[in-house]
C-alpha positions in Angstrom: -10.3 -85.3 11.8 -8.9 -82.5 9.7 -9.4 -79.2 8.7 -11.1 -76.4 10.6 -12.7 -78.4 12.7 -9.7 -79.8 14.5 -8.4 -76.1 14.6 -11.4 -75.7 16.9 -10.7 -78.5 18.3 -7.2 -77.6 19.1 -8.4 -74.4 20.5 -10.0 -76.1 22.8 -7.9 -78.5 24.3 -5.6 -75.8 25.1 -8.5 -73.8 26.9 -9.4 -77.3 28.6 -5.4 -77.6 29.8 -5.6 -74.1 30.9 -8.1 -74.7 33.3 -7.0 -77.8 34.5 -4.0 -76.6 35.6 -5.0 -73.0 36.9 -8.7 -74.0 37.8 -8.4 -77.7 39.1 -4.5 -77.6 40.0 -4.0 -80.4 38.2 -0.3 -81.2 37.6 0.9 -79.2 33.6 3.0 -82.8 33.5 -0.6 -84.8 33.6 -2.7 -82.0 31.9 -0.3 -81.8 29.0 0.0 -85.1 28.5 -3.3 -86.1 28.6 -4.2 -83.3 26.3 -2.1 -84.6 24.0 -3.3 -87.9 24.4 -6.9 -86.7 23.7 -6.1 -84.2 20.8 -3.5 -87.3 19.1 -7.4 -89.4 19.3 -9.0 -86.9 18.0 -6.8 -85.9 14.8 -6.8 -89.6 14.1 -3.2 -90.4 14.7 -3.7 -93.8 14.2 -3.2 -95.7 17.6 -0.8 -98.3 16.1 2.1 -97.8 13.7 1.0 -98.0 10.2 2.9 -99.6 6.8 1.1 -98.3 3.8 1.1 -99.9 0.1 3.8 -97.8 -1.1 5.7 -98.4 1.7 5.5 -95.3 3.7 5.2 -95.9 7.4 3.2 -93.9 10.0 3.9 -93.9 13.6 1.2 -94.6 16.4 -0.1 -92.6 18.8 1.8 -94.4 21.4 5.2 -93.9 19.5 4.4 -90.2 18.8 4.3 -89.6 22.1 7.2 -91.6 23.1 9.4 -89.7 20.5 7.8 -86.7 21.8 9.1 -87.2 25.1 12.9 -89.1 24.6 13.8 -86.5 22.3 13.4 -83.6 24.5 15.2 -85.8 26.8 18.1 -86.7 25.3 18.7 -83.1 23.3 18.1 -80.7 26.8 18.0 -83.0 29.8 21.6 -82.4 30.9 21.7 -79.2 29.6 19.2 -78.2 32.0 21.1 -80.3 34.9 24.3 -78.6 34.0 23.0 -74.8 34.1 21.0 -75.6 37.6 24.1 -76.7 38.9 26.4 -73.9 38.4 23.3 -72.0 40.0 23.1 -73.8 43.2 26.9 -73.7 43.7 26.9 -69.6 42.8 24.5 -69.8 45.4 25.9 -71.5 48.6 29.9 -70.1 47.9 28.2 -66.6 47.9 29.4 -65.9 44.0 26.1 -64.2 43.6 26.7 -61.6 46.3 29.9 -61.0 44.6 28.3 -60.8 41.0 25.9 -58.9 43.0 29.0 -56.2 44.4 31.0 -56.0 40.9 27.6 -54.8 39.4 27.0 -52.2 42.0 30.3 -51.3 41.7 30.1 -50.8 38.0 26.6 -48.6 37.8 27.8 -46.7 41.5 25.4 -46.3 44.7 24.0 -42.8 42.8 21.7 -45.1 40.6 20.4 -47.8 43.3 17.6 -49.3 41.5 19.7 -49.3 38.1 22.5 -50.7 40.3 19.6 -53.4 41.8 18.3 -54.4 38.2 21.1 -55.1 36.6 22.5 -57.2 39.5 19.3 -59.2 39.0 19.8 -59.8 35.2 23.0 -60.3 35.7 22.4 -63.0 38.9 19.8 -64.3 36.9 21.2 -65.6 34.4 22.5 -68.9 35.9 20.5 -68.6 39.0 16.4 -68.9 38.7 14.3 -65.9 39.7 12.9 -66.7 42.8 16.2 -68.0 44.4 18.1 -65.1 43.4 15.3 -62.7 44.9 15.8 -64.4 48.2 19.6 -64.3 47.6 19.8 -60.4 46.7 17.1 -59.7 49.3 19.3 -58.5 52.3 21.6 -56.5 49.8 18.4 -54.4 48.2 17.8 -54.0 51.8 20.9 -52.3 52.5 21.4 -50.7 49.6 17.9 -49.1 50.3 19.0 -48.1 53.8 22.0 -46.3 52.8 20.7 -44.5 49.9 17.0 -43.8 51.5 15.5 -45.1 48.1 11.8 -46.6 48.1 11.7 -49.9 49.6 8.9 -50.7 46.6 11.3 -49.1 44.0 14.3 -50.9 45.2 11.8 -54.6 45.2 10.2 -53.7 41.4 13.9 -52.9 40.3 15.1 -56.0 41.5 12.5 -58.1 40.6 12.6 -56.9 36.8 16.3 -57.7 36.1 15.7 -61.2 37.6 12.5 -61.8 35.6 14.2 -60.7 32.3 17.0 -62.9 31.8 14.9 -65.7 33.4 12.9 -65.6 30.6 14.9 -64.5 28.2 18.9 -65.8 28.7 20.1 -69.3 28.6 21.4 -71.4 31.1 18.0 -70.9 32.4 16.2 -73.7 31.8 13.4 -72.1 30.0 15.2 -70.5 27.3 17.1 -73.1 27.1 13.8 -75.6 26.7 12.4 -73.5 24.5 15.4 -73.1 22.5 16.1 -76.7 21.7 12.3 -77.2 21.1 12.1 -74.5 18.0 15.4 -76.0 16.2 18.3 -73.4 17.4 19.6 -75.9 20.6 23.2 -75.8 19.3 23.2 -72.2 18.8 22.7 -71.3 22.3 25.8 -68.2 21.6 22.7 -66.3 18.9 19.7 -67.1 21.7 22.2 -65.7 24.4 22.9 -62.3 22.2 19.6 -62.0 21.1 18.5 -62.6 24.8 20.7 -59.7 26.0 19.8 -57.3 22.9 15.6 -57.9 23.6 16.4 -57.0 27.1 17.4 -53.3 26.9 13.4 -52.3 26.2 12.2 -53.9 29.3 15.1 -52.9 31.5 14.2 -49.4 30.7 10.5 -50.3 31.2 11.0 -51.7 34.5 13.5 -49.2 35.6 11.0 -46.3 35.2 8.0 -48.2 36.2 9.7 -48.9 39.7 10.5 -45.4 40.4 7.0 -44.2 38.9 5.7 -46.8 41.5 8.0 -46.6 44.5 6.6 -43.3 45.0 3.0 -43.8 45.0 2.9 -47.5 47.2 4.8 -47.9 50.3 5.9 -51.3 51.9 6.4 -52.4 55.2 9.8 -52.5 55.1 10.7 -48.9 54.2 13.8 -47.3 55.9 13.2 -45.1 59.4 10.6 -47.5 60.7 13.3 -49.0 63.1 14.6 -52.3 61.5 18.1 -53.6 61.8 19.1 -54.3 58.7 22.0 -56.7 57.5 24.8 -54.7 56.2 27.2 -55.8 53.2 29.8 -56.4 55.4 27.8 -58.9 57.9 26.4 -60.7 54.4 30.1 -61.4 53.6 30.7 -62.7 56.7 27.8 -65.3 57.0 30.4 -66.7 53.7 33.3 -65.8 54.9 35.2 -65.3 52.3 34.1 -64.1 49.0 35.1 -66.3 45.6 37.3 -63.8 43.4 35.8 -61.9 40.6 36.8 -64.6 38.1 36.1 -67.4 40.5 32.5 -66.2 40.6 32.7 -65.2 36.6 34.3 -68.2 35.3 31.1 -70.6 35.6 29.1 -68.4 33.3 31.8 -66.6 31.2 33.4 -69.9 29.8 31.2 -71.4 28.3 29.8 -68.6 27.0 33.1 -68.1 25.2 33.4 -72.0 24.5 30.5 -71.5 22.2 31.3 -68.0 20.8 34.9 -70.3 19.8 32.5 -72.4 18.3 30.4 -70.5 16.4 33.6 -68.4 15.6 35.3 -71.6 13.9 31.8 -73.2 12.2 31.5 -69.6 10.9 35.6 -69.6 9.3 34.9 -73.1 8.5 38.2 -74.2 10.5 39.6 -78.0 9.2 41.5 -80.2 11.3 42.2 -81.5 14.7 41.6 -78.1 16.4 38.7 -77.3 15.1 37.2 -80.4 16.3 38.4 -80.2 19.1 36.6 -76.5 19.0 33.2 -77.6 18.0 33.1 -80.0 20.6 34.0 -77.9 23.5 31.7 -75.3 22.0 28.9 -77.9 21.9 26.3 -76.6 24.8 26.3 -80.0 26.7 30.1 -79.8 27.1 30.7 -76.3 27.4 27.9 -76.3 30.5 30.1 -78.8 31.6 33.1 -77.4 31.3 31.6 -74.3 33.6 29.8 -76.9 36.0 34.1 -77.7 36.4 34.6 -74.2 37.1 32.1 -74.0 39.5 33.2 -77.4 41.4 36.4 -75.4 41.5 35.0 -73.0 43.0 33.4 -75.3 45.6 36.0 -77.5 46.5 38.3 -73.3 47.3 35.6 -72.0 49.3 36.2 -75.4 51.5 32.7 -77.1 50.5 33.2 -79.7 48.5 31.3 -81.7 51.4 28.1 -80.0 50.3 28.6 -81.5 46.9 26.7 -84.2 46.8 23.9 -82.5 48.5 23.7 -79.7 45.8 23.6 -81.8 43.2 20.9 -83.6 44.9 18.6 -81.0 45.6 19.2 -79.5 41.7 18.5 -82.5 40.9 15.0 -82.2 42.9 14.9 -78.9 41.7 14.9 -79.8 37.9 13.3 -82.9 38.2 9.4 -81.4 37.4 10.8 -79.0 34.7 12.6 -81.7 33.1 9.1 -83.3 33.0 7.1 -80.8 32.3 9.5 -79.9 29.2 9.1 -83.1 27.6 5.1 -83.2 28.0 5.8 -80.0 25.8 7.7 -82.1 23.5 5.0 -84.6 23.5 2.2 -81.9 22.5 4.4 -80.5 19.7 4.9 -83.8 18.7 1.5 -84.5 18.6 0.4 -81.4 16.6 2.9 -81.9 14.4 1.9 -85.8 13.4 -1.7 -84.7 13.2 -3.0 -82.8 9.5 -3.5 -79.6 11.4 0.1 -77.6 10.1 -0.7 -79.4 6.6 -3.9 -77.4 7.0 -2.7 -74.0 8.7 0.4 -74.2 5.4 -2.7 -74.4 3.2 -4.3 -71.4 4.8 -1.5 -69.4 6.3 -2.6 -65.9 5.5 -4.3 -65.3 8.7 -1.4 -66.5 10.7 1.5 -64.7 8.9 -0.5 -61.5 9.2 0.0 -62.1 13.1 3.8 -62.8 12.9 5.8 -62.6 15.7 3.2 -61.6 17.7 1.4 -65.0 17.8 3.6 -66.8 19.8 3.9 -63.6 22.2 0.2 -63.4 22.8 0.1 -67.7 23.1 2.8 -67.5 25.8 1.4 -64.7 27.7 -2.3 -66.3 27.7 -0.4 -69.7 28.5 1.8 -67.3 31.1 -1.5 -66.1 32.5 -3.8 -68.8 33.3 -1.4 -71.2 34.9 1.4 -69.0 36.5 4.8 -70.8 35.7 6.8 -68.7 33.1 9.0 -72.1 32.4 5.6 -74.0 31.4 4.8 -71.3 28.9 7.7 -71.1 27.4 8.0 -75.0 27.1 4.3 -75.4 26.0 4.5 -72.8 23.7 7.6 -73.9 21.8 6.1 -76.8 21.2 3.0 -75.7 20.0 4.6 -73.3 17.7 7.5 -75.1 16.5 5.8 -77.1 13.7 4.5 -73.8 12.5 7.4 -71.7 12.5 7.7 -72.4 8.0 3.9 -71.0 8.1 4.9 -67.8 10.4 7.8 -67.4 7.7 10.3 -68.1 10.4 13.0 -70.3 9.3 16.3 -68.4 9.3 18.3 -69.6 12.8 18.0 -65.4 13.7 14.2 -64.9 13.3 13.7 -68.7 14.8 15.6 -66.8 17.5 12.7 -64.1 17.5 10.2 -66.5 18.1 12.2 -67.7 20.9 12.1 -64.5 22.4 8.8 -63.3 21.8 8.1 -66.8 23.3 9.8 -65.6 26.6 8.4 -61.8 26.1 4.6 -63.2 26.3 6.3 -65.6 29.3 6.9 -62.9 32.0 3.3 -61.5 30.9 1.5 -61.8 33.7 3.0 -62.3 36.8 0.2 -62.5 39.7 -1.4 -64.8 42.4 -0.7 -68.1 40.7 2.5 -67.5 40.1 5.4 -68.5 43.2 7.5 -65.5 41.7 4.7 -62.9 42.6 4.7 -64.6 46.2 8.2 -64.1 46.9 8.9 -61.1 45.5 5.2 -59.4 47.5 6.6 -61.1 50.7 10.4 -60.4 50.8 9.4 -57.3 49.3 7.3 -56.6 52.5 4.0 -55.9 50.1 0.7 -57.2 50.9 -1.4 -59.0 47.8 -3.2 -55.7 46.9 0.2 -53.7 46.1 1.6 -56.8 45.0 -0.9 -56.4 41.9 0.2 -52.6 41.5 3.5 -53.5 41.6 4.9 -56.5 40.4 1.6 -58.2 38.1 1.6 -54.0 36.3 5.1 -54.3 36.2 5.3 -57.7 34.2 2.6 -56.1 31.9 4.4 -53.2 31.4 7.8 -55.4 30.4 5.8 -57.9 28.1 4.4 -55.2 26.0 7.6 -53.5 25.7 9.7 -56.4 25.0 7.5 -57.9 22.2 7.9 -54.2 20.5 11.4 -54.3 20.6 11.3 -57.5 19.2 8.8 -56.5 17.0 11.3 -54.1 15.6 14.0 -56.5 15.5 11.9 -58.9 13.4 11.1 -56.0 10.5 14.6 -55.4 10.7 15.9 -59.0 9.9 12.6 -59.8 8.0 
């Protein structure tokens, strides 16, 4: 099948996939793989490998699926595991708490909502937003108690900061997976830099909405109801002693420095053994491995090296589903690339190109709202969009990175009842689901729109 009928079948396939995941609660991995198989058959991809008379080799559907799956694992698997491992160690040693304290001291207690928002934004770079909220929630409550700030405003502010870096900035698995699928996995420094830049509008939007809704919605844990809240000192006491500022930052900063040096060496066309070493250390896998080494040293310094095995084991259990869903997204992208769909769209590119940067945003937002997972939305959308990048006119590294950012913006739009983060925020924020929709759901819509506006402006600048 080719042409417009194939496009219609593709759209229907995506709709069916969304229903399978959200309505029938079929695991995203199974849903995506099954849809990929059916779509490949309907698209007319040969069921076995073939060699044409002119010697051209055409991969069969089984080979296409295998290539999409293994290709994703070989390019991203280790990176995701190392990034998650670093985050797990930061949680156990209390370094995440130390990072939060550093941000609060930098911003000051006169701006508590901004403080927790930036605190969440920093911490969620290596730590999942769900666990980050759980870790930082006691600090949120303690700051709210000291400053008499609205508990809801503090909750929305913290949730905003955590969510923004979760969808924009590696080494969080979602952005890494999307970057690799889009072909910019070796340029993670650019992804990090643009992720930070594209955080500006949603950070501002999240801050204003937090203050706005904090005056209109009350939580069950508002200050003054007699609840005993842990002080910062009591939280520190639970860890014994927090790591130093350098030790807390090193697992995040060192990989960034190494990748920066590698980018500089490449741009300046350095040659020789020293340049080779810099480029080696600046490879994302190696840079994150070095970061993991600093995290292990931090763990040893805290006297908790005996927990390293369990931390690693738990991390592998956590990232396993992400890896498989990511690989399934790679399969879907490979099937799309092997079909005649890309050729047809290329011949009729005007319609899609007029949507430009909004196409990946809308697709990601639809997937996010339908099935709940930002990571699934990121990886699946990246797999769908990757073959279409030339059609959309996004070929340079910076423009492809903006596509990655647009997918991330869509992946936060919107968080509601089918999203685990929605329940983390509402439950730990002491709010009912109804209040959760007024706070978390509306806020993620506001931030997503703010983000795509900024990305669209940047896309116009870097046209």
